[in-house]
SEPA-941725 format. One record per atom (N, C-alpha, C, O, CB): atom name; x, y, z; residue number from 1. Coordinates in steps of 0.001 Angstrom, whole numbers, plus 500000, padded with zeros to 6 digits. Glycine has a CB too. Layout:
<atoms>
+------+--------+--------+--------+------+
! name !   east !  north !     up ! resi !
+------+--------+--------+--------+------+
!   CA !      X !      Y !      Z !  NUM !
...
+------+--------+--------+--------+------+
</atoms>
This chain:
<atoms>
+------+--------+--------+--------+------+
! name !   east !  north !     up ! resi !
+------+--------+--------+--------+------+
!    N ! 253847 ! 630911 ! 886366 !    1 !
!   CA ! 254849 ! 630943 ! 885419 !    1 !
!    C ! 254177 ! 631915 ! 884000 !    1 !
!    O ! 254695 ! 632671 ! 883178 !    1 !
!   CB ! 255272 ! 629234 ! 885068 !    1 !
!    N ! 252789 ! 631429 ! 884245 !    2 !
!   CA ! 251862 ! 632184 ! 882953 !    2 !
!    C ! 251964 ! 633965 ! 883117 !    2 !
!    O ! 252073 ! 634822 ! 882240 !    2 !
!   CB ! 249867 ! 631639 ! 883136 !    2 !
!    N ! 251890 ! 634072 ! 884391 !    3 !
!   CA ! 251983 ! 635477 ! 885077 !    3 !
!    C ! 253172 ! 636132 ! 884478 !    3 !
!    O ! 253009 ! 637173 ! 883842 !    3 !
!   CB ! 252144 ! 635412 ! 886730 !    3 !
!    N ! 254345 ! 635619 ! 884623 !    4 !
!   CA ! 255533 ! 636218 ! 884180 !    4 !
!    C ! 255760 ! 636118 ! 882628 !    4 !
!    O ! 256352 ! 637029 ! 882050 !    4 !
!   CB ! 256652 ! 635598 ! 884916 !    4 !
!    N ! 255306 ! 635046 ! 881966 !    5 !
!   CA ! 255077 ! 635360 ! 880406 !    5 !
!    C ! 254420 ! 636352 ! 879996 !    5 !
!    O ! 254876 ! 637043 ! 879084 !    5 !
!   CB ! 254476 ! 634459 ! 879752 !    5 !
!    N ! 253031 ! 636675 ! 880667 !    6 !
!   CA ! 252664 ! 637901 ! 880259 !    6 !
!    C ! 253350 ! 639356 ! 880457 !    6 !
!    O ! 253233 ! 640349 ! 879740 !    6 !
!   CB ! 251597 ! 637932 ! 880723 !    6 !
!    N ! 253864 ! 639238 ! 881268 !    7 !
!   CA ! 254563 ! 640476 ! 882072 !    7 !
!    C ! 255547 ! 640573 ! 881165 !    7 !
!    O ! 255832 ! 641743 ! 880909 !    7 !
!   CB ! 255130 ! 640294 ! 883690 !    7 !
!    N ! 256397 ! 639464 ! 880373 !    8 !
!   CA ! 257551 ! 639647 ! 879874 !    8 !
!    C ! 257151 ! 639836 ! 878375 !    8 !
!    O ! 258020 ! 640209 ! 877587 !    8 !
!   CB ! 258529 ! 638525 ! 880232 !    8 !
!    N ! 255778 ! 639577 ! 877909 !    9 !
!   CA ! 255628 ! 639785 ! 876612 !    9 !
!    C ! 255036 ! 641349 ! 876542 !    9 !
!    O ! 254810 ! 641862 ! 875446 !    9 !
!   CB ! 254689 ! 638616 ! 875977 !    9 !
!    N ! 254790 ! 642104 ! 877862 !   10 !
!   CA ! 254227 ! 643432 ! 878007 !   10 !
!    C ! 255604 ! 644186 ! 877818 !   10 !
!    O ! 255635 ! 645182 ! 877096 !   10 !
!   CB ! 253373 ! 643726 ! 879504 !   10 !
!    N ! 256724 ! 643736 ! 878443 !   11 !
!   CA ! 257943 ! 644354 ! 878326 !   11 !
!    C ! 258594 ! 644280 ! 877097 !   11 !
!    O ! 259510 ! 645071 ! 876873 !   11 !
!   CB ! 258730 ! 643917 ! 879210 !   11 !
!    N ! 258206 ! 643309 ! 876119 !   12 !
!   CA ! 258928 ! 643169 ! 874765 !   12 !
!    C ! 257957 ! 644470 ! 873833 !   12 !
!    O ! 258351 ! 645266 ! 872981 !   12 !
!   CB ! 258759 ! 641227 ! 874031 !   12 !
!    N ! 256930 ! 644315 ! 874272 !   13 !
!   CA ! 255777 ! 645556 ! 873437 !   13 !
!    C ! 256357 ! 646977 ! 873819 !   13 !
!    O ! 256707 ! 647813 ! 872986 !   13 !
!   CB ! 253841 ! 645520 ! 874131 !   13 !
!    N ! 256412 ! 647133 ! 875169 !   14 !
!   CA ! 257249 ! 648273 ! 875744 !   14 !
!    C ! 258387 ! 648308 ! 875081 !   14 !
!    O ! 258472 ! 649377 ! 874478 !   14 !
!   CB ! 257562 ! 648199 ! 877167 !   14 !
!    N ! 259282 ! 647640 ! 874921 !   15 !
!   CA ! 260752 ! 647738 ! 874567 !   15 !
!    C ! 260518 ! 647988 ! 872800 !   15 !
!    O ! 261419 ! 648609 ! 872235 !   15 !
!   CB ! 261765 ! 646096 ! 875094 !   15 !
!    N ! 259720 ! 647668 ! 872231 !   16 !
!   CA ! 259409 ! 647635 ! 870501 !   16 !
!    C ! 258893 ! 649055 ! 870468 !   16 !
!    O ! 259022 ! 649658 ! 869402 !   16 !
!   CB ! 258079 ! 646336 ! 869802 !   16 !
!    N ! 258366 ! 649628 ! 871419 !   17 !
!   CA ! 258131 ! 650874 ! 871160 !   17 !
!    C ! 258791 ! 651840 ! 871299 !   17 !
!    O ! 258818 ! 652831 ! 870570 !   17 !
!   CB ! 257393 ! 651139 ! 871550 !   17 !
!    N ! 259604 ! 651559 ! 872608 !   18 !
!   CA ! 260716 ! 652694 ! 873003 !   18 !
!    C ! 261591 ! 652523 ! 871830 !   18 !
!    O ! 262108 ! 653538 ! 871361 !   18 !
!   CB ! 261612 ! 652471 ! 874551 !   18 !
!    N ! 261851 ! 651264 ! 871241 !   19 !
!   CA ! 263011 ! 651342 ! 870055 !   19 !
!    C ! 262297 ! 652190 ! 868668 !   19 !
!    O ! 262980 ! 652863 ! 867896 !   19 !
!   CB ! 263533 ! 649497 ! 869525 !   19 !
!    N ! 260908 ! 652020 ! 868546 !   20 !
!   CA ! 260757 ! 652773 ! 867444 !   20 !
!    C ! 260787 ! 653996 ! 867696 !   20 !
!    O ! 261403 ! 654651 ! 866854 !   20 !
!   CB ! 259759 ! 652537 ! 866803 !   20 !
!    N ! 260304 ! 654629 ! 868637 !   21 !
!   CA ! 260016 ! 655937 ! 869087 !   21 !
!    C ! 261445 ! 656730 ! 869577 !   21 !
!    O ! 261492 ! 657935 ! 869825 !   21 !
!   CB ! 258915 ! 655794 ! 870299 !   21 !
!    N ! 262678 ! 655727 ! 869667 !   22 !
!   CA ! 264063 ! 656378 ! 869920 !   22 !
!    C ! 263918 ! 656874 ! 871229 !   22 !
!    O ! 264634 ! 657853 ! 871440 !   22 !
!   CB ! 264505 ! 657558 ! 868899 !   22 !
!    N ! 263132 ! 656467 ! 872296 !   23 !
!   CA ! 263032 ! 656983 ! 873735 !   23 !
!    C ! 263846 ! 656204 ! 874448 !   23 !
!    O ! 264114 ! 655017 ! 874259 !   23 !
!   CB ! 261667 ! 656972 ! 874366 !   23 !
!    N ! 264402 ! 657265 ! 875662 !   24 !
!   CA ! 265170 ! 656054 ! 876332 !   24 !
!    C ! 264483 ! 655292 ! 877276 !   24 !
!    O ! 263255 ! 655354 ! 877333 !   24 !
!   CB ! 266347 ! 656468 ! 877027 !   24 !
!    N ! 265274 ! 654425 ! 878186 !   25 !
!   CA ! 264711 ! 652879 ! 878347 !   25 !
!    C ! 264866 ! 653088 ! 880130 !   25 !
!    O ! 265998 ! 653075 ! 880613 !   25 !
!   CB ! 265933 ! 651288 ! 877404 !   25 !
!    N ! 263849 ! 653244 ! 880876 !   26 !
!   CA ! 264137 ! 652716 ! 882285 !   26 !
!    C ! 263440 ! 651809 ! 882481 !   26 !
!    O ! 262495 ! 651602 ! 881719 !   26 !
!   CB ! 263992 ! 653512 ! 883346 !   26 !
!    N ! 263722 ! 650886 ! 883698 !   27 !
!   CA ! 263143 ! 649574 ! 884048 !   27 !
!    C ! 262646 ! 649788 ! 885448 !   27 !
!    O ! 263062 ! 650753 ! 886089 !   27 !
!   CB ! 264196 ! 648342 ! 883942 !   27 !
!    N ! 261864 ! 649026 ! 885911 !   28 !
!   CA ! 261303 ! 649057 ! 887306 !   28 !
!    C ! 262047 ! 647679 ! 887897 !   28 !
!    O ! 262643 ! 646885 ! 887169 !   28 !
!   CB ! 259450 ! 649022 ! 887341 !   28 !
!    N ! 261925 ! 647554 ! 889173 !   29 !
!   CA ! 262878 ! 646097 ! 889512 !   29 !
!    C ! 261778 ! 644955 ! 889213 !   29 !
!    O ! 262098 ! 643766 ! 889197 !   29 !
!   CB ! 263534 ! 645939 ! 891436 !   29 !
!    N ! 260337 ! 645435 ! 888955 !   30 !
!   CA ! 260236 ! 643924 ! 888543 !   30 !
!    C ! 260034 ! 643676 ! 887322 !   30 !
!    O ! 259514 ! 642612 ! 886984 !   30 !
!   CB ! 259273 ! 643223 ! 889134 !   30 !
!    N ! 260452 ! 644727 ! 886328 !   31 !
!   CA ! 260735 ! 644873 ! 884816 !   31 !
!    C ! 262445 ! 644063 ! 884983 !   31 !
!    O ! 262917 ! 643141 ! 884318 !   31 !
!   CB ! 260671 ! 646928 ! 884145 !   31 !
!    N ! 262841 ! 644572 ! 885730 !   32 !
!   CA ! 264321 ! 644313 ! 885458 !   32 !
!    C ! 264514 ! 642820 ! 886006 !   32 !
!    O ! 265436 ! 642182 ! 885497 !   32 !
!   CB ! 265376 ! 645476 ! 886266 !   32 !
!    N ! 263811 ! 642259 ! 886898 !   33 !
!   CA ! 264290 ! 640965 ! 887382 !   33 !
!    C ! 263372 ! 639732 ! 886162 !   33 !
!    O ! 263419 ! 638502 ! 886210 !   33 !
!   CB ! 263791 ! 640816 ! 889353 !   33 !
!    N ! 262623 ! 640583 ! 885187 !   34 !
!   CA ! 261900 ! 639505 ! 884445 !   34 !
!    C ! 262893 ! 639604 ! 882937 !   34 !
!    O ! 262867 ! 638797 ! 882008 !   34 !
!   CB ! 259962 ! 639904 ! 884257 !   34 !
!    N ! 263613 ! 640664 ! 883032 !   35 !
!   CA ! 264812 ! 640931 ! 881949 !   35 !
!    C ! 265490 ! 639995 ! 882091 !   35 !
!    O ! 265565 ! 639101 ! 881248 !   35 !
!   CB ! 265696 ! 642116 ! 882016 !   35 !
!    N ! 266345 ! 640007 ! 883569 !   36 !
!   CA ! 267428 ! 639234 ! 884025 !   36 !
!    C ! 267087 ! 637795 ! 883822 !   36 !
!    O ! 268027 ! 637129 ! 883388 !   36 !
!   CB ! 267753 ! 639535 ! 885457 !   36 !
!    N ! 265817 ! 637066 ! 884059 !   37 !
!   CA ! 265215 ! 635899 ! 883554 !   37 !
!    C ! 265079 ! 635855 ! 882201 !   37 !
!    O ! 265422 ! 634739 ! 881813 !   37 !
!   CB ! 264040 ! 635694 ! 884076 !   37 !
!    N ! 264713 ! 636602 ! 881249 !   38 !
!   CA ! 264903 ! 636194 ! 879876 !   38 !
!    C ! 266331 ! 636107 ! 879397 !   38 !
!    O ! 266784 ! 635167 ! 878743 !   38 !
!   CB ! 264194 ! 637099 ! 879026 !   38 !
!    N ! 266976 ! 637147 ! 879774 !   39 !
!   CA ! 268463 ! 636992 ! 879290 !   39 !
!    C ! 269465 ! 635633 ! 879803 !   39 !
!    O ! 270319 ! 635109 ! 879088 !   39 !
!   CB ! 269195 ! 638365 ! 879824 !   39 !
!    N ! 269167 ! 635271 ! 881043 !   40 !
!   CA ! 269921 ! 634224 ! 881624 !   40 !
!    C ! 269154 ! 632758 ! 880564 !   40 !
!    O ! 269750 ! 631901 ! 879911 !   40 !
!   CB ! 269622 ! 634216 ! 883640 !   40 !
!    N ! 267795 ! 632947 ! 880747 !   41 !
!   CA ! 267605 ! 631878 ! 879591 !   41 !
!    C ! 267729 ! 631502 ! 878374 !   41 !
!    O ! 267463 ! 630427 ! 877836 !   41 !
!   CB ! 266926 ! 631691 ! 879475 !   41 !
!    N ! 268238 ! 632661 ! 877894 !   42 !
!   CA ! 268502 ! 632560 ! 876411 !   42 !
!    C ! 269885 ! 632225 ! 876394 !   42 !
!    O ! 270268 ! 631230 ! 875778 !   42 !
!   CB ! 268194 ! 633876 ! 875548 !   42 !
!    N ! 270707 ! 633001 ! 877046 !   43 !
!   CA ! 272046 ! 632283 ! 876940 !   43 !
!    C ! 272221 ! 630696 ! 877354 !   43 !
!    O ! 273120 ! 629984 ! 876906 !   43 !
!   CB ! 272983 ! 633068 ! 877820 !   43 !
!    N ! 271110 ! 630219 ! 878380 !   44 !
!   CA ! 271576 ! 629264 ! 878729 !   44 !
!    C ! 270963 ! 628245 ! 877604 !   44 !
!    O ! 271446 ! 627122 ! 877459 !   44 !
!   CB ! 271339 ! 629091 ! 880154 !   44 !
!    N ! 270092 ! 628617 ! 876981 !   45 !
!   CA ! 269474 ! 627606 ! 875647 !   45 !
!    C ! 270603 ! 627834 ! 874799 !   45 !
!    O ! 270996 ! 626737 ! 874402 !   45 !
!   CB ! 267836 ! 628091 ! 874766 !   45 !
!    N ! 271373 ! 628865 ! 874294 !   46 !
!   CA ! 272569 ! 628938 ! 873127 !   46 !
!    C ! 273595 ! 629008 ! 873356 !   46 !
!    O ! 274326 ! 629176 ! 872380 !   46 !
!   CB ! 272636 ! 629799 ! 872334 !   46 !
!    N ! 274297 ! 628921 ! 874804 !   47 !
!   CA ! 275501 ! 628979 ! 874931 !   47 !
!    C ! 276130 ! 627538 ! 875642 !   47 !
!    O ! 277173 ! 626943 ! 875369 !   47 !
!   CB ! 275714 ! 630243 ! 875652 !   47 !
!    N ! 274945 ! 627184 ! 876785 !   48 !
!   CA ! 275843 ! 625828 ! 877405 !   48 !
!    C ! 275652 ! 624559 ! 876542 !   48 !
!    O ! 274760 ! 624392 ! 875709 !   48 !
!   CB ! 275316 ! 625361 ! 879038 !   48 !
!    N ! 276390 ! 623906 ! 876794 !   49 !
!   CA ! 276186 ! 622288 ! 876653 !   49 !
!    C ! 274733 ! 621888 ! 876529 !   49 !
!    O ! 273844 ! 621938 ! 877379 !   49 !
!   CB ! 276771 ! 621481 ! 877963 !   49 !
!    N ! 274695 ! 621419 ! 875088 !   50 !
!   CA ! 273319 ! 620746 ! 874644 !   50 !
!    C ! 273780 ! 619142 ! 874985 !   50 !
!    O ! 274767 ! 618532 ! 875396 !   50 !
!   CB ! 272837 ! 621076 ! 872741 !   50 !
!    N ! 272239 ! 618853 ! 874483 !   51 !
!   CA ! 272177 ! 617312 ! 874564 !   51 !
!    C ! 272561 ! 616342 ! 873954 !   51 !
!    O ! 272516 ! 615136 ! 874196 !   51 !
!   CB ! 271341 ! 616966 ! 874559 !   51 !
!    N ! 273229 ! 617356 ! 872543 !   52 !
!   CA ! 273835 ! 616392 ! 871484 !   52 !
!    C ! 275642 ! 616546 ! 871945 !   52 !
!    O ! 276406 ! 616565 ! 870980 !   52 !
!   CB ! 273367 ! 617039 ! 869565 !   52 !
!    N ! 276001 ! 616604 ! 872738 !   53 !
!   CA ! 277337 ! 616320 ! 873207 !   53 !
!    C ! 277460 ! 615212 ! 873015 !   53 !
!    O ! 276487 ! 614461 ! 873078 !   53 !
!   CB ! 277696 ! 616575 ! 874420 !   53 !
!    N ! 279178 ! 614600 ! 872606 !   54 !
!   CA ! 279411 ! 613376 ! 873081 !   54 !
!    C ! 279117 ! 612881 ! 874365 !   54 !
!    O ! 279154 ! 613639 ! 875334 !   54 !
!   CB ! 280482 ! 613204 ! 872934 !   54 !
!    N ! 278790 ! 611530 ! 874491 !   55 !
!   CA ! 278974 ! 611090 ! 875830 !   55 !
!    C ! 279863 ! 610436 ! 876357 !   55 !
!    O ! 279848 ! 609514 ! 875542 !   55 !
!   CB ! 278222 ! 610557 ! 876147 !   55 !
!    N ! 280763 ! 610108 ! 877178 !   56 !
!   CA ! 281836 ! 609203 ! 877645 !   56 !
!    C ! 281760 ! 607737 ! 877034 !   56 !
!    O ! 280639 ! 607379 ! 876675 !   56 !
!   CB ! 281765 ! 609121 ! 879199 !   56 !
!    N ! 282449 ! 607154 ! 876927 !   57 !
!   CA ! 282327 ! 605690 ! 876382 !   57 !
!    C ! 281838 ! 604840 ! 877252 !   57 !
!    O ! 281110 ! 604008 ! 876710 !   57 !
!   CB ! 283535 ! 605100 ! 875958 !   57 !
!    N ! 281974 ! 604687 ! 878663 !   58 !
!   CA ! 281178 ! 604025 ! 879765 !   58 !
!    C ! 279688 ! 604299 ! 879456 !   58 !
!    O ! 279026 ! 603263 ! 879500 !   58 !
!   CB ! 281587 ! 604602 ! 881261 !   58 !
!    N ! 278968 ! 605425 ! 879150 !   59 !
!   CA ! 277740 ! 605409 ! 879070 !   59 !
!    C ! 277246 ! 604981 ! 877736 !   59 !
!    O ! 276253 ! 604273 ! 877571 !   59 !
!   CB ! 277316 ! 606564 ! 879444 !   59 !
!    N ! 277985 ! 605445 ! 876817 !   60 !
!   CA ! 277717 ! 604239 ! 875347 !   60 !
!    C ! 277633 ! 603406 ! 875539 !   60 !
!    O ! 276578 ! 602839 ! 875253 !   60 !
!   CB ! 278459 ! 603902 ! 874339 !   60 !
!    N ! 278731 ! 602681 ! 876193 !   61 !
!   CA ! 278427 ! 600895 ! 876284 !   61 !
!    C ! 277372 ! 600713 ! 877254 !   61 !
!    O ! 276782 ! 599659 ! 877013 !   61 !
!   CB ! 279824 ! 599863 ! 876878 !   61 !
!    N ! 276795 ! 601458 ! 878478 !   62 !
!   CA ! 275909 ! 600858 ! 879012 !   62 !
!    C ! 274346 ! 600995 ! 878316 !   62 !
!    O ! 273360 ! 600287 ! 878517 !   62 !
!   CB ! 276051 ! 601288 ! 880310 !   62 !
!    N ! 274484 ! 602002 ! 877555 !   63 !
!   CA ! 273167 ! 602013 ! 876906 !   63 !
!    C ! 273328 ! 601100 ! 875454 !   63 !
!    O ! 272235 ! 601069 ! 874888 !   63 !
!   CB ! 272686 ! 603687 ! 876623 !   63 !
!    N ! 274153 ! 600517 ! 874866 !   64 !
!   CA ! 273976 ! 599758 ! 874020 !   64 !
!    C ! 273719 ! 598422 ! 874597 !   64 !
!    O ! 273366 ! 597514 ! 873844 !   64 !
!   CB ! 274930 ! 599862 ! 873204 !   64 !
!    N ! 273875 ! 598199 ! 875982 !   65 !
!   CA ! 273601 ! 596959 ! 876430 !   65 !
!    C ! 272342 ! 596640 ! 876885 !   65 !
!    O ! 271859 ! 595509 ! 876946 !   65 !
!   CB ! 274371 ! 596682 ! 877297 !   65 !
!    N ! 271728 ! 597893 ! 877266 !   66 !
!   CA ! 270262 ! 598246 ! 877623 !   66 !
!    C ! 269310 ! 597997 ! 876505 !   66 !
!    O ! 268202 ! 597516 ! 876740 !   66 !
!   CB ! 270122 ! 599733 ! 878023 !   66 !
!    N ! 269710 ! 598317 ! 875244 !   67 !
!   CA ! 269076 ! 598213 ! 874075 !   67 !
!    C ! 269139 ! 596790 ! 873098 !   67 !
!    O ! 268534 ! 596749 ! 872027 !   67 !
!   CB ! 269592 ! 599328 ! 873409 !   67 !
+------+--------+--------+--------+------+
</atoms>
């Protein structure tokens, strides 16, 4: 996983340079795969239900019984 993280950081630097320079952007298959995982992880963290969602009543009851 560390190798993918380093590759992702390299892509970020490359994107920053392309954005600043106003040049076009083309990605090879490895970069495309990494970008997909980055976007997918971002969406998962920010769009899907988080842990603070209200629990069903029976789950809450069982938690009270345990404590």
